[in-house]
C-alpha positions as CSV (number, residue, x, y, z in Angstrom):
1,E,47.9,53.0,58.1
2,A,48.4,49.7,56.4
3,R,49.0,51.4,53.1
4,A,51.5,53.8,54.8
5,S,53.5,51.0,56.2
6,L,53.6,49.3,52.8
7,A,54.7,52.6,51.2
8,E,57.5,52.8,53.7
9,G,58.7,49.2,52.8
10,G,57.0,47.6,55.8
11,I,54.4,45.0,56.5
12,P,50.9,46.3,55.5
13,V,49.2,46.3,58.9
14,G,47.5,49.3,60.3
15,C,45.4,49.9,63.5
16,V,43.3,52.6,65.0
17,L,41.8,53.0,68.5
18,V,38.4,54.5,68.6
19,R,36.7,55.9,71.8
20,N,33.1,57.1,71.8
21,G,33.2,57.4,68.0
22,H,36.4,59.3,67.7
23,V,39.8,58.0,66.5
24,I,42.1,58.7,69.4
25,A,45.3,56.9,68.1
26,R,46.7,55.4,65.0
27,G,49.5,52.9,64.4
28,R,51.1,50.8,61.7
29,N,53.6,48.0,61.6
30,R,57.0,49.5,61.9
31,R,59.0,46.3,62.5
32,I,60.9,46.5,59.2
33,Q,61.3,50.2,59.0
34,L,62.8,50.5,62.6
35,S,64.3,47.0,62.8
36,S,62.1,46.2,65.8
37,P,60.7,42.9,66.9
38,I,57.8,44.5,68.8
39,L,56.5,47.4,66.8
40,H,53.4,45.8,65.4
41,A,50.5,48.0,64.4
42,E,48.6,47.4,67.6
43,M,51.6,48.2,69.7
44,T,52.4,51.5,67.9
45,C,48.7,52.4,68.2
46,L,48.6,51.8,71.9
47,E,51.9,53.8,72.2
48,A,50.3,56.7,70.3
49,A,47.4,56.7,72.7
50,G,49.8,57.8,75.4
51,R,49.5,57.2,79.1
52,Q,45.9,56.7,80.0
53,P,44.1,55.5,83.1
54,A,43.0,51.8,82.8
55,S,39.3,52.8,82.6
56,F,40.0,54.9,79.5
57,Y,40.3,51.7,77.4
58,H,37.0,50.2,78.6
59,D,35.1,52.5,76.1
60,C,37.4,51.7,73.2
61,T,37.3,49.6,70.1
62,L,40.5,48.6,68.3
63,Y,40.4,48.2,64.6
64,T,43.2,46.3,62.9
65,T,43.9,45.1,59.4
66,F,44.6,41.5,60.5
67,S,44.2,39.3,63.5
68,P,46.4,40.4,66.4
69,C,49.3,38.1,67.3
70,S,49.7,36.7,70.8
71,M,51.8,39.7,71.9
72,C,49.3,42.2,70.7
73,A,46.3,40.2,71.8
74,G,47.9,40.1,75.3
75,A,48.2,43.9,75.3
76,I,44.6,44.3,74.2
77,R,43.6,42.0,77.0
78,F,45.9,43.7,79.5
79,Y,44.3,47.1,78.8
80,G,40.8,45.8,78.9
81,I,39.8,46.8,75.4
82,P,36.3,45.2,75.0
83,R,36.0,45.0,71.2
84,V,38.4,44.3,68.3
85,V,37.4,44.6,64.7
86,I,39.6,42.7,62.3
87,G,39.7,43.5,58.6
88,D,40.7,39.9,57.5
89,N,41.8,36.7,59.1
90,K,42.0,34.2,56.2
91,I,45.8,34.3,55.9
92,Y,46.7,34.8,59.6
93,H,44.4,34.0,62.5
94,G,46.7,35.5,65.2
95,D,45.4,34.8,68.7
96,E,41.7,35.4,68.3
97,A,41.2,32.5,70.8
98,L,42.8,34.5,73.6
99,L,40.7,37.5,72.8
100,R,37.5,35.5,72.8
101,A,38.5,33.6,75.9
102,S,39.0,37.0,77.6
103,N,35.4,38.0,76.7
104,I,36.6,40.5,74.1
105,H,34.1,40.8,71.3
106,V,35.8,40.0,68.0
107,D,34.3,41.0,64.7
108,V,35.9,39.9,61.4
109,L,35.0,42.0,58.3
110,D,36.4,39.6,55.6
111,C,37.7,42.7,53.8
112,T,38.9,41.8,50.3
113,E,41.2,44.8,50.2
114,C,42.9,43.7,53.4
115,H,43.3,40.1,52.3
116,E,44.7,41.1,48.9
117,M,47.2,43.5,50.4
118,L,48.7,40.9,52.7
119,E,48.5,38.2,50.0
120,N,50.4,40.4,47.5
121,F,53.0,41.4,50.2
122,I,53.7,37.7,51.0
123,K,54.1,36.9,47.2
124,E,56.4,39.9,46.7
125,R,58.4,39.6,49.9
126,P,58.1,36.0,51.3
127,S,61.4,36.2,53.3
128,V,60.1,39.2,55.3
129,W,56.9,37.4,56.1
130,Q,58.7,34.2,57.0
131,E,61.1,35.9,59.5
132,N,58.6,36.6,62.2
133,I,55.0,35.4,62.3
134,A,54.7,33.0,59.5
135,H,55.4,30.1,61.8
136,T,52.1,30.8,63.6
137,A,49.9,31.3,60.5
138,H,47.0,29.0,60.1
């Protein structure tokens, strides 16, 4: 999904929601492609999951290329998703503190491919990176 977003001219962030070992939804950052301030990968993934009862999410794990921002971490918390797996958090830490404070299990994979993808994107398109979340990067 991250590669698909990048191929579309967007920010290379992808996300999948897995329940009982099955991918039930996919999403990618569509902020640039659709001129939207909220279509982050996690949000498009949750949207793709469709309307579900609250208990549905209690058996899910959300996998995302980078640490979720405050908006996305809030949505993860709101839906009670108990586990988040992050590809890389060296460039952007997002709001991992909110996830952990909400007793959400967070795993960081330190994925070199994820890191290099964002690093290259920032080098090639710094103005796009700066326009939204760079002010919160650590």
